[in-house]
N, CA, C, O and the ligand as a Tripos MOL2 file, in Angstrom:
@<TRIPOS>MOLECULE
protein
  273   271    69     0     0
PROTEIN
NO_CHARGES

@<TRIPOS>ATOM
      1 N          16.2040   19.0290   11.5980 N.3       1 MET1
      2 CA         15.7130   17.9500   10.7680 C.3       1 MET1
      3 C          14.9700   16.9480   11.6480 C.2       1 MET1
      4 O          15.4270   16.6110   12.7410 O.2       1 MET1
      5 N          13.8590   16.4900   11.1790 N.am      2 ALA2
      6 CA         13.0610   15.5210   11.9300 C.3       2 ALA2
      7 C          12.7710   14.2810   11.0630 C.2       2 ALA2
      8 O          12.7700   14.3360    9.8330 O.2       2 ALA2
      9 N          12.5360   13.2130   11.7300 N.am      3 THR3
     10 CA         12.1540   12.0060   10.9980 C.3       3 THR3
     11 C          10.7570   11.6010   11.4400 C.2       3 THR3
     12 O          10.3080   11.8750   12.5530 O.2       3 THR3
     13 N          10.1060   10.9400   10.5150 N.am      4 LYS4
     14 CA          8.7500   10.5310   10.7530 C.3       4 LYS4
     15 C           8.5450    9.1150   10.2140 C.2       4 LYS4
     16 O           9.0150    8.7870    9.1250 O.2       4 LYS4
     17 N           7.8370    8.2750   10.9860 N.am      5 PRO5
     18 CA          7.5830    6.9340   10.4320 C.3       5 PRO5
     19 C           6.4140    6.9780    9.4430 C.2       5 PRO5
     20 O           5.3820    7.5980    9.6950 O.2       5 PRO5
     21 N           6.6110    6.3080    8.3280 N.am      6 TYR6
     22 CA          5.5640    6.1940    7.3210 C.3       6 TYR6
     23 C           5.3010    4.7090    7.0370 C.2       6 TYR6
     24 O           6.1790    3.8550    7.1640 O.2       6 TYR6
     25 N           4.0830    4.4530    6.6590 N.am      7 LYS7
     26 CA          3.7480    3.0790    6.1850 C.3       7 LYS7
     27 C           3.9710    3.0670    4.6850 C.2       7 LYS7
     28 O           3.5440    3.9790    3.9760 O.2       7 LYS7
     29 N           4.6280    2.0540    4.2150 N.am      8 GLN8
     30 CA          4.9130    1.9500    2.7800 C.3       8 GLN8
     31 C           4.5040    0.6090    2.2620 C.2       8 GLN8
     32 O           4.6650   -0.4190    2.9200 O.2       8 GLN8
     33 N           3.9650    0.6380    1.0540 N.am      9 LEU9
     34 CA          3.6010   -0.5830    0.3950 C.3       9 LEU9
     35 C           3.7610   -0.4670   -1.1340 C.2       9 LEU9
     36 O           3.4330    0.5580   -1.7320 O.2       9 LEU9
     37 N           4.2570   -1.5090   -1.7250 N.am     10 GLY10
     38 CA          4.3510   -1.5760   -3.1690 C.3      10 GLY10
     39 C           3.4330   -2.6110   -3.7050 C.2      10 GLY10
     40 O           3.2170   -3.6400   -3.0650 O.2      10 GLY10
     41 N           2.8780   -2.3720   -4.8740 N.am     11 CYS11
     42 CA          1.9910   -3.3660   -5.4990 C.3      11 CYS11
     43 C           2.7000   -4.6970   -5.6600 C.2      11 CYS11
     44 O           2.0980   -5.7610   -5.5200 O.2      11 CYS11
     45 N           4.0090   -4.6190   -5.9630 N.am     12 LEU12
     46 CA          4.7830   -5.8680   -6.1700 C.3      12 LEU12
     47 C           4.9140   -6.6670   -4.9020 C.2      12 LEU12
     48 O           5.1280   -7.8780   -4.9570 O.2      12 LEU12
     49 N           4.7890   -6.0150   -3.7430 N.am     13 ASP13
     50 CA          4.8740   -6.7430   -2.4810 C.3      13 ASP13
     51 C           3.6820   -7.6720   -2.3180 C.2      13 ASP13
     52 O           3.7760   -8.7140   -1.6700 O.2      13 ASP13
     53 N           2.5580   -7.2810   -2.9170 N.am     14 VAL14
     54 CA          1.3440   -8.0690   -2.8080 C.3      14 VAL14
     55 C           1.1940   -9.0160   -3.9980 C.2      14 VAL14
     56 O           0.7970  -10.1730   -3.8580 O.2      14 VAL14
     57 N           1.5290   -8.4750   -5.1850 N.am     15 GLN15
     58 CA          1.4020   -9.2900   -6.3990 C.3      15 GLN15
     59 C           2.7240   -9.2640   -7.1690 C.2      15 GLN15
     60 O           2.8730   -8.5020   -8.1240 O.2      15 GLN15
     61 N           3.6700  -10.0850   -6.7580 N.am     16 PRO16
     62 CA          5.0030  -10.0710   -7.3790 C.3      16 PRO16
     63 C           4.9330  -10.3010   -8.9250 C.2      16 PRO16
     64 O           5.7810   -9.8220   -9.6780 O.2      16 PRO16
     65 N           3.9280  -11.0220   -9.3410 N.am     17 ALA17
     66 CA          3.8360  -11.3260  -10.7720 C.3      17 ALA17
     67 C           3.0270  -10.2720  -11.5180 C.2      17 ALA17
     68 O           2.8800  -10.3410  -12.7380 O.2      17 ALA17
     69 N           2.5070   -9.3020  -10.7810 N.am     18 GLY18
     70 CA          1.6290   -8.2980  -11.3730 C.3      18 GLY18
     71 C           2.3370   -7.2870  -12.2860 C.2      18 GLY18
     72 O           1.7350   -6.7190  -13.1980 O.2      18 GLY18
     73 N           3.6090   -7.0860  -12.0170 N.am     19 GLY19
     74 CA          4.3620   -6.1390  -12.8320 C.3      19 GLY19
     75 C           3.9540   -4.7100  -12.6750 C.2      19 GLY19
     76 O           4.2400   -3.8840  -13.5420 O.2      19 GLY19
     77 N           3.2930   -4.3970  -11.5920 N.am     20 CYS20
     78 CA          2.8390   -3.0130  -11.3470 C.3      20 CYS20
     79 C           3.8030   -2.3550  -10.3670 C.2      20 CYS20
     80 O           3.9870   -2.8410   -9.2510 O.2      20 CYS20
     81 N           4.4080   -1.2660  -10.7790 N.am     21 GLY21
     82 CA          5.4300   -0.6280   -9.9600 C.3      21 GLY21
     83 C           4.8710    0.4060   -8.9880 C.2      21 GLY21
     84 O           5.6390    1.1870   -8.4250 O.2      21 GLY21
     85 N           3.5960    0.4330   -8.7810 N.am     22 PHE22
     86 CA          2.9630    1.3940   -7.8970 C.3      22 PHE22
     87 C           3.4890    1.2650   -6.4760 C.2      22 PHE22
     88 O           3.5840    0.1670   -5.9270 O.2      22 PHE22
     89 N           3.8250    2.3980   -5.9000 N.am     23 GLN23
     90 CA          4.2260    2.4030   -4.5090 C.3      23 GLN23
     91 C           3.4870    3.4930   -3.7740 C.2      23 GLN23
     92 O           3.2400    4.5630   -4.3300 O.2      23 GLN23
     93 N           3.1290    3.2340   -2.5270 N.am     24 VAL24
     94 CA          2.3610    4.2020   -1.7870 C.3      24 VAL24
     95 C           2.9160    4.3430   -0.4000 C.2      24 VAL24
     96 O           3.4440    3.3960    0.1820 O.2      24 VAL24
     97 N           2.7880    5.5500    0.1260 N.am     25 ARG25
     98 CA          3.2750    5.8580    1.4570 C.3      25 ARG25
     99 C           2.2010    6.6980    2.1450 C.2      25 ARG25
    100 O           1.6110    7.5960    1.5430 O.2      25 ARG25
    101 N           1.9650    6.3920    3.3970 N.am     26 ALA26
    102 CA          1.0030    7.1590    4.1540 C.3      26 ALA26
    103 C           1.3880    7.1770    5.6200 C.2      26 ALA26
    104 O           2.1990    6.3750    6.0840 O.2      26 ALA26
    105 N           0.7920    8.1030    6.3280 N.am     27 GLU27
    106 CA          1.1570    8.2230    7.7760 C.3      27 GLU27
    107 C           0.5060    7.1510    8.6270 C.2      27 GLU27
    108 O           1.0490    6.7410    9.6520 O.2      27 GLU27
    109 N          -0.6620    6.7010    8.1950 N.am     28 THR28
    110 CA         -1.3510    5.6810    8.9970 C.3      28 THR28
    111 C          -1.7730    4.5110    8.1080 C.2      28 THR28
    112 O          -1.8850    4.6350    6.8880 O.2      28 THR28
    113 N          -1.9980    3.3930    8.7520 N.am     29 GLU29
    114 CA         -2.4080    2.2110    8.0010 C.3      29 GLU29
    115 C          -3.7710    2.4240    7.3320 C.2      29 GLU29
    116 O          -4.0050    1.9560    6.2170 O.2      29 GLU29
    117 N          -4.6580    3.1310    8.0210 N.am     30 ALA30
    118 CA         -5.9890    3.3810    7.4860 C.3      30 ALA30
    119 C          -5.9060    4.2200    6.2020 C.2      30 ALA30
    120 O          -6.5940    3.9550    5.2160 O.2      30 ALA30
    121 N          -5.0490    5.2280    6.2510 N.am     31 GLU31
    122 CA         -4.8440    6.0960    5.0960 C.3      31 GLU31
    123 C          -4.2560    5.3110    3.9480 C.2      31 GLU31
    124 O          -4.6640    5.4600    2.7960 O.2      31 GLU31
    125 N          -3.2800    4.4650    4.2820 N.am     32 LEU32
    126 CA         -2.6460    3.6770    3.2390 C.3      32 LEU32
    127 C          -3.6260    2.7150    2.5900 C.2      32 LEU32
    128 O          -3.6110    2.5460    1.3700 O.2      32 LEU32
    129 N          -4.4760    2.0820    3.3870 N.am     33 MET33
    130 CA         -5.4710    1.1600    2.8190 C.3      33 MET33
    131 C          -6.4130    1.8830    1.8470 C.2      33 MET33
    132 O          -6.8500    1.3220    0.8430 O.2      33 MET33
    133 N          -6.7090    3.1420    2.1780 N.am     34 GLN34
    134 CA         -7.5890    3.9100    1.3560 C.3      34 GLN34
    135 C          -6.9300    4.1990   -0.0060 C.2      34 GLN34
    136 O          -7.5770    4.1170   -1.0500 O.2      34 GLN34
    137 N          -5.6450    4.5350    0.0270 N.am     35 LEU35
    138 CA         -4.9040    4.8090   -1.1910 C.3      35 LEU35
    139 C          -4.7410    3.5410   -2.0140 C.2      35 LEU35
    140 O          -4.7890    3.5800   -3.2430 O.2      35 LEU35
    141 N          -4.5510    2.4280   -1.3400 N.am     36 VAL36
    142 CA         -4.4240    1.1510   -2.0460 C.3      36 VAL36
    143 C          -5.7730    0.7890   -2.7050 C.2      36 VAL36
    144 O          -5.7980    0.2900   -3.8300 O.2      36 VAL36
    145 N          -6.8480    1.0330   -2.0270 N.am     37 ALA37
    146 CA         -8.1750    0.7360   -2.5830 C.3      37 ALA37
    147 C          -8.4130    1.5950   -3.8320 C.2      37 ALA37
    148 O          -8.9440    1.1090   -4.8310 O.2      37 ALA37
    149 N          -8.0250    2.8500   -3.7730 N.am     38 THR38
    150 CA         -8.2090    3.7290   -4.9430 C.3      38 THR38
    151 C          -7.3530    3.2170   -6.0890 C.2      38 THR38
    152 O          -7.8180    3.1650   -7.2280 O.2      38 THR38
    153 N          -6.1300    2.8430   -5.8150 N.am     39 HIS39
    154 CA         -5.2620    2.3500   -6.8510 C.3      39 HIS39
    155 C          -5.8000    1.0530   -7.4610 C.2      39 HIS39
    156 O          -5.8080    0.8760   -8.6790 O.2      39 HIS39
    157 N          -6.2470    0.1530   -6.5820 N.am     40 ALA40
    158 CA         -6.7890   -1.1130   -7.0360 C.3      40 ALA40
    159 C          -7.9660   -0.9390   -7.9920 C.2      40 ALA40
    160 O          -8.1410   -1.6770   -8.9610 O.2      40 ALA40
    161 N          -8.7610    0.0740   -7.6640 N.am     41 LYS41
    162 CA         -9.9410    0.3620   -8.4570 C.3      41 LYS41
    163 C          -9.5330    0.9280   -9.8110 C.2      41 LYS41
    164 O         -10.0160    0.4890  -10.8550 O.2      41 LYS41
    165 N          -8.6270    1.9180   -9.7760 N.am     42 GLN42
    166 CA         -8.2320    2.5870  -11.0100 C.3      42 GLN42
    167 C          -7.3770    1.7440  -11.9390 C.2      42 GLN42
    168 O          -7.5500    1.7760  -13.1570 O.2      42 GLN42
    169 N          -6.4590    0.9940  -11.3620 N.am     43 CYS43
    170 CA         -5.4620    0.2850  -12.1690 C.3      43 CYS43
    171 C          -5.7500   -1.1850  -12.3140 C.2      43 CYS43
    172 O          -5.3230   -1.8070  -13.2870 O.2      43 CYS43
    173 N          -6.4610   -1.7520  -11.3730 N.am     44 HIS44
    174 CA         -6.6530   -3.2110  -11.4230 C.3      44 HIS44
    175 C          -8.1210   -3.5960  -11.5210 C.2      44 HIS44
    176 O          -8.4810   -4.7660  -11.3940 O.2      44 HIS44
    177 N          -8.9480   -2.6100  -11.7450 N.am     45 LYS45
    178 CA        -10.3830   -2.8400  -11.9070 C.3      45 LYS45
    179 C         -11.0090   -3.6520  -10.7780 C.2      45 LYS45
    180 O         -11.8840   -4.4890  -11.0000 O.2      45 LYS45
    181 N         -10.5480   -3.3890   -9.5840 N.am     46 LEU46
    182 CA        -11.1200   -4.0380   -8.4130 C.3      46 LEU46
    183 C         -12.0510   -3.0610   -7.7120 C.2      46 LEU46
    184 O         -11.6160   -2.0410   -7.1780 O.2      46 LEU46
    185 N         -13.3350   -3.3870   -7.7210 N.am     47 GLU47
    186 CA        -14.3040   -2.4870   -7.1320 C.3      47 GLU47
    187 C         -14.0370   -2.3350   -5.6240 C.2      47 GLU47
    188 O         -14.1740   -1.2540   -5.0520 O.2      47 GLU47
    189 N         -13.6550   -3.4470   -5.0150 N.am     48 SER48
    190 CA        -13.2850   -3.3770   -3.6120 C.3      48 SER48
    191 C         -12.2180   -4.4640   -3.3780 C.2      48 SER48
    192 O         -12.1320   -5.4330   -4.1330 O.2      48 SER48
    193 N         -11.4390   -4.2920   -2.3550 N.am     49 ILE49
    194 CA        -10.3380   -5.2210   -2.0800 C.3      49 ILE49
    195 C         -10.8880   -6.4280   -1.3350 C.2      49 ILE49
    196 O         -11.4490   -6.2690   -0.2510 O.2      49 ILE49
    197 N         -10.7430   -7.6310   -1.8840 N.am     50 PRO50
    198 CA        -11.2120   -8.8050   -1.1790 C.3      50 PRO50
    199 C         -10.5010   -8.9320    0.1810 C.2      50 PRO50
    200 O          -9.3620   -8.4940    0.3440 O.2      50 PRO50
    201 N         -11.1850   -9.5270    1.1250 N.am     51 GLN51
    202 CA        -10.6490   -9.6420    2.4980 C.3      51 GLN51
    203 C          -9.2870  -10.3350    2.4960 C.2      51 GLN51
    204 O          -8.3770   -9.9710    3.2410 O.2      51 GLN51
    205 N          -9.1790  -11.3430    1.6360 N.am     52 GLU52
    206 CA         -7.9560  -12.1000    1.5430 C.3      52 GLU52
    207 C          -6.7780  -11.2080    1.1100 C.2      52 GLU52
    208 O          -5.6660  -11.3030    1.6310 O.2      52 GLU52
    209 N          -7.0760  -10.3410    0.1360 N.am     53 MET53
    210 CA         -6.0400   -9.4330   -0.3530 C.3      53 MET53
    211 C          -5.7140   -8.3620    0.6740 C.2      53 MET53
    212 O          -4.5660   -7.9430    0.8190 O.2      53 MET53
    213 N          -6.7330   -7.9370    1.3720 N.am     54 ALA54
    214 CA         -6.5080   -6.9160    2.4190 C.3      54 ALA54
    215 C          -5.5480   -7.4480    3.4750 C.2      54 ALA54
    216 O          -4.7040   -6.7120    3.9870 O.2      54 ALA54
    217 N          -5.6850   -8.7370    3.7970 N.am     55 ALA55
    218 CA         -4.7960   -9.3660    4.7570 C.3      55 ALA55
    219 C          -3.3640   -9.4170    4.2120 C.2      55 ALA55
    220 O          -2.4030   -9.1950    4.9490 O.2      55 ALA55
    221 N          -3.2370   -9.7120    2.9180 N.am     56 GLN56
    222 CA         -1.9330   -9.7490    2.2940 C.3      56 GLN56
    223 C          -1.2920   -8.3810    2.2650 C.2      56 GLN56
    224 O          -0.0880   -8.2290    2.4720 O.2      56 GLN56
    225 N          -2.1310   -7.3810    2.0000 N.am     57 VAL57
    226 CA         -1.6540   -6.0060    1.9640 C.3      57 VAL57
    227 C          -1.1340   -5.6130    3.3450 C.2      57 VAL57
    228 O          -0.0470   -5.0490    3.4670 O.2      57 VAL57
    229 N          -1.9040   -5.9090    4.3680 N.am     58 LYS58
    230 CA         -1.5100   -5.5240    5.7130 C.3      58 LYS58
    231 C          -0.2260   -6.2210    6.1450 C.2      58 LYS58
    232 O           0.5970   -5.6540    6.8640 O.2      58 LYS58
    233 N          -0.0730   -7.4710    5.6910 N.am     59 ALA59
    234 CA          1.1380   -8.2290    6.0310 C.3      59 ALA59
    235 C           2.3450   -7.6540    5.3230 C.2      59 ALA59
    236 O           3.4700   -7.7900    5.8050 O.2      59 ALA59
    237 N           2.1290   -7.0120    4.1850 N.am     60 ALA60
    238 CA          3.2440   -6.5350    3.3770 C.3      60 ALA60
    239 C           3.6320   -5.0930    3.7120 C.2      60 ALA60
    240 O           4.6410   -4.5930    3.2140 O.2      60 ALA60
    241 N           2.8460   -4.4300    4.5430 N.am     61 ILE61
    242 CA          3.1610   -3.0470    4.8660 C.3      61 ILE61
    243 C           4.4610   -2.9340    5.6430 C.2      61 ILE61
    244 O           4.6810   -3.6380    6.6280 O.2      61 ILE61
    245 N           5.3160   -2.0310    5.1780 N.am     62 LYS62
    246 CA          6.5880   -1.8110    5.8910 C.3      62 LYS62
    247 C           6.5350   -0.4260    6.5340 C.2      62 LYS62
    248 O           5.8970    0.4900    6.0160 O.2      62 LYS62
    249 N           7.2030   -0.2930    7.6480 N.am     63 THR63
    250 CA          7.3260    1.0370    8.2210 C.3      63 THR63
    251 C           8.6970    1.5800    7.8430 C.2      63 THR63
    252 O           9.7260    0.9490    8.0850 O.2      63 THR63
    253 N           8.6830    2.7630    7.2460 N.am     64 VAL64
    254 CA          9.9310    3.3910    6.8830 C.3      64 VAL64
    255 C          10.0600    4.7120    7.5870 C.2      64 VAL64
    256 O           9.0670    5.3200    7.9860 O.2      64 VAL64
    257 N          11.2830    5.1510    7.7370 N.am     65 THR65
    258 CA         11.4840    6.4270    8.3760 C.3      65 THR65
    259 C          11.8560    7.4670    7.3140 C.2      65 THR65
    260 O          12.7990    7.2900    6.5420 O.2      65 THR65
    261 N          11.0960    8.5370    7.3050 N.am     66 VAL66
    262 CA         11.2820    9.5480    6.2940 C.3      66 VAL66
    263 C          11.7530   10.8300    6.9850 C.2      66 VAL66
    264 O          11.2570   11.1970    8.0500 O.2      66 VAL66
    265 N          12.6970   11.4840    6.3710 N.am     67 THR67
    266 CA         13.1550   12.7690    6.8840 C.3      67 THR67
    267 C          12.2540   13.8550    6.3400 C.2      67 THR67
    268 O          12.0550   13.9840    5.1320 O.2      67 THR67
    269 N          11.7130   14.6330    7.2670 N.am     68 VAL68
    270 CA         10.8110   15.7180    6.8150 C.3      68 VAL68
    271 C          11.3980   17.0790    7.1000 C.2      68 VAL68
    272 O          10.7790   18.0960    6.7880 O.2      68 VAL68
    273 ZN         -0.9180   -1.8700   -8.9520 Zn       69 ZN69
@<TRIPOS>BOND
     1     1     2 1
     2     2     3 1
     3     3     4 2
     4     3     5 am
     5     5     6 1
     6     6     7 1
     7     7     8 2
     8     7     9 am
     9     9    10 1
    10    10    11 1
    11    11    12 2
    12    11    13 am
    13    13    14 1
    14    14    15 1
    15    15    16 2
    16    15    17 am
    17    17    18 1
    18    18    19 1
    19    19    20 2
    20    19    21 am
    21    21    22 1
    22    22    23 1
    23    23    24 2
    24    23    25 am
    25    25    26 1
    26    26    27 1
    27    27    28 2
    28    27    29 am
    29    29    30 1
    30    30    31 1
    31    31    32 2
    32    31    33 am
    33    33    34 1
    34    34    35 1
    35    35    36 2
    36    35    37 am
    37    37    38 1
    38    38    39 1
    39    39    40 2
    40    39    41 am
    41    41    42 1
    42    42    43 1
    43    43    44 2
    44    43    45 am
    45    45    46 1
    46    46    47 1
    47    47    48 2
    48    47    49 am
    49    49    50 1
    50    50    51 1
    51    51    52 2
    52    51    53 am
    53    53    54 1
    54    54    55 1
    55    55    56 2
    56    55    57 am
    57    57    58 1
    58    58    59 1
    59    59    60 2
    60    59    61 am
    61    61    62 1
    62    62    63 1
    63    63    64 2
    64    63    65 am
    65    65    66 1
    66    66    67 1
    67    67    68 2
    68    67    69 am
    69    69    70 1
    70    70    71 1
    71    71    72 2
    72    71    73 am
    73    73    74 1
    74    74    75 1
    75    75    76 2
    76    75    77 am
    77    77    78 1
    78    78    79 1
    79    79    80 2
    80    79    81 am
    81    81    82 1
    82    82    83 1
    83    83    84 2
    84    83    85 am
    85    85    86 1
    86    86    87 1
    87    87    88 2
    88    87    89 am
    89    89    90 1
    90    90    91 1
    91    91    92 2
    92    91    93 am
    93    93    94 1
    94    94    95 1
    95    95    96 2
    96    95    97 am
    97    97    98 1
    98    98    99 1
    99    99   100 2
   100    99   101 am
   101   101   102 1
   102   102   103 1
   103   103   104 2
   104   103   105 am
   105   105   106 1
   106   106   107 1
   107   107   108 2
   108   107   109 am
   109   109   110 1
   110   110   111 1
   111   111   112 2
   112   111   113 am
   113   113   114 1
   114   114   115 1
   115   115   116 2
   116   115   117 am
   117   117   118 1
   118   118   119 1
   119   119   120 2
   120   119   121 am
   121   121   122 1
   122   122   123 1
   123   123   124 2
   124   123   125 am
   125   125   126 1
   126   126   127 1
   127   127   128 2
   128   127   129 am
   129   129   130 1
   130   130   131 1
   131   131   132 2
   132   131   133 am
   133   133   134 1
   134   134   135 1
   135   135   136 2
   136   135   137 am
   137   137   138 1
   138   138   139 1
   139   139   140 2
   140   139   141 am
   141   141   142 1
   142   142   143 1
   143   143   144 2
   144   143   145 am
   145   145   146 1
   146   146   147 1
   147   147   148 2
   148   147   149 am
   149   149   150 1
   150   150   151 1
   151   151   152 2
   152   151   153 am
   153   153   154 1
   154   154   155 1
   155   155   156 2
   156   155   157 am
   157   157   158 1
   158   158   159 1
   159   159   160 2
   160   159   161 am
   161   161   162 1
   162   162   163 1
   163   163   164 2
   164   163   165 am
   165   165   166 1
   166   166   167 1
   167   167   168 2
   168   167   169 am
   169   169   170 1
   170   170   171 1
   171   171   172 2
   172   171   173 am
   173   173   174 1
   174   174   175 1
   175   175   176 2
   176   175   177 am
   177   177   178 1
   178   178   179 1
   179   179   180 2
   180   179   181 am
   181   181   182 1
   182   182   183 1
   183   183   184 2
   184   183   185 am
   185   185   186 1
   186   186   187 1
   187   187   188 2
   188   187   189 am
   189   189   190 1
   190   190   191 1
   191   191   192 2
   192   191   193 am
   193   193   194 1
   194   194   195 1
   195   195   196 2
   196   195   197 am
   197   197   198 1
   198   198   199 1
   199   199   200 2
   200   199   201 am
   201   201   202 1
   202   202   203 1
   203   203   204 2
   204   203   205 am
   205   205   206 1
   206   206   207 1
   207   207   208 2
   208   207   209 am
   209   209   210 1
   210   210   211 1
   211   211   212 2
   212   211   213 am
   213   213   214 1
   214   214   215 1
   215   215   216 2
   216   215   217 am
   217   217   218 1
   218   218   219 1
   219   219   220 2
   220   219   221 am
   221   221   222 1
   222   222   223 1
   223   223   224 2
   224   223   225 am
   225   225   226 1
   226   226   227 1
   227   227   228 2
   228   227   229 am
   229   229   230 1
   230   230   231 1
   231   231   232 2
   232   231   233 am
   233   233   234 1
   234   234   235 1
   235   235   236 2
   236   235   237 am
   237   237   238 1
   238   238   239 1
   239   239   240 2
   240   239   241 am
   241   241   242 1
   242   242   243 1
   243   243   244 2
   244   243   245 am
   245   245   246 1
   246   246   247 1
   247   247   248 2
   248   247   249 am
   249   249   250 1
   250   250   251 1
   251   251   252 2
   252   251   253 am
   253   253   254 1
   254   254   255 1
   255   255   256 2
   256   255   257 am
   257   257   258 1
   258   258   259 1
   259   259   260 2
   260   259   261 am
   261   261   262 1
   262   262   263 1
   263   263   264 2
   264   263   265 am
   265   265   266 1
   266   266   267 1
   267   267   268 2
   268   267   269 am
   269   269   270 1
   270   270   271 1
   271   271   272 2
@<TRIPOS>SUBSTRUCTURE
     1 MET1         2 RESIDUE 1 A MET
     2 ALA2         6 RESIDUE 1 A ALA
     3 THR3        10 RESIDUE 1 A THR
     4 LYS4        14 RESIDUE 1 A LYS
     5 PRO5        18 RESIDUE 1 A PRO
     6 TYR6        22 RESIDUE 1 A TYR
     7 LYS7        26 RESIDUE 1 A LYS
     8 GLN8        30 RESIDUE 1 A GLN
     9 LEU9        34 RESIDUE 1 A LEU
    10 GLY10       38 RESIDUE 1 A GLY
    11 CYS11       42 RESIDUE 1 A CYS
    12 LEU12       46 RESIDUE 1 A LEU
    13 ASP13       50 RESIDUE 1 A ASP
    14 VAL14       54 RESIDUE 1 A VAL
    15 GLN15       58 RESIDUE 1 A GLN
    16 PRO16       62 RESIDUE 1 A PRO
    17 ALA17       66 RESIDUE 1 A ALA
    18 GLY18       70 RESIDUE 1 A GLY
    19 GLY19       74 RESIDUE 1 A GLY
    20 CYS20       78 RESIDUE 1 A CYS
    21 GLY21       82 RESIDUE 1 A GLY
    22 PHE22       86 RESIDUE 1 A PHE
    23 GLN23       90 RESIDUE 1 A GLN
    24 VAL24       94 RESIDUE 1 A VAL
    25 ARG25       98 RESIDUE 1 A ARG
    26 ALA26      102 RESIDUE 1 A ALA
    27 GLU27      106 RESIDUE 1 A GLU
    28 THR28      110 RESIDUE 1 A THR
    29 GLU29      114 RESIDUE 1 A GLU
    30 ALA30      118 RESIDUE 1 A ALA
    31 GLU31      122 RESIDUE 1 A GLU
    32 LEU32      126 RESIDUE 1 A LEU
    33 MET33      130 RESIDUE 1 A MET
    34 GLN34      134 RESIDUE 1 A GLN
    35 LEU35      138 RESIDUE 1 A LEU
    36 VAL36      142 RESIDUE 1 A VAL
    37 ALA37      146 RESIDUE 1 A ALA
    38 THR38      150 RESIDUE 1 A THR
    39 HIS39      154 RESIDUE 1 A HIS
    40 ALA40      158 RESIDUE 1 A ALA
    41 LYS41      162 RESIDUE 1 A LYS
    42 GLN42      166 RESIDUE 1 A GLN
    43 CYS43      170 RESIDUE 1 A CYS
    44 HIS44      174 RESIDUE 1 A HIS
    45 LYS45      178 RESIDUE 1 A LYS
    46 LEU46      182 RESIDUE 1 A LEU
    47 GLU47      186 RESIDUE 1 A GLU
    48 SER48      190 RESIDUE 1 A SER
    49 ILE49      194 RESIDUE 1 A ILE
    50 PRO50      198 RESIDUE 1 A PRO
    51 GLN51      202 RESIDUE 1 A GLN
    52 GLU52      206 RESIDUE 1 A GLU
    53 MET53      210 RESIDUE 1 A MET
    54 ALA54      214 RESIDUE 1 A ALA
    55 ALA55      218 RESIDUE 1 A ALA
    56 GLN56      222 RESIDUE 1 A GLN
    57 VAL57      226 RESIDUE 1 A VAL
    58 LYS58      230 RESIDUE 1 A LYS
    59 ALA59      234 RESIDUE 1 A ALA
    60 ALA60      238 RESIDUE 1 A ALA
    61 ILE61      242 RESIDUE 1 A ILE
    62 LYS62      246 RESIDUE 1 A LYS
    63 THR63      250 RESIDUE 1 A THR
    64 VAL64      254 RESIDUE 1 A VAL
    65 THR65      258 RESIDUE 1 A THR
    66 VAL66      262 RESIDUE 1 A VAL
    67 THR67      266 RESIDUE 1 A THR
    68 VAL68      270 RESIDUE 1 A VAL
    69 ZN69       273 GROUP 0 **** ****
């Protein structure tokens, strides 16, 4: 059994009042930001993530250990 660190972020971590239960996990921060951007576009009608929000997203990213 091996463990692997993953980056994890929930929509609620960035927008607690948003009521969106979306959660994402990725191996790298870059990959995670990409998934967040796709979600923001599809679910929140954000064509691109404003710089201010990107900073909030990065601050809210947690590293979790996943057993693979
Ligand atoms: Zn969301």
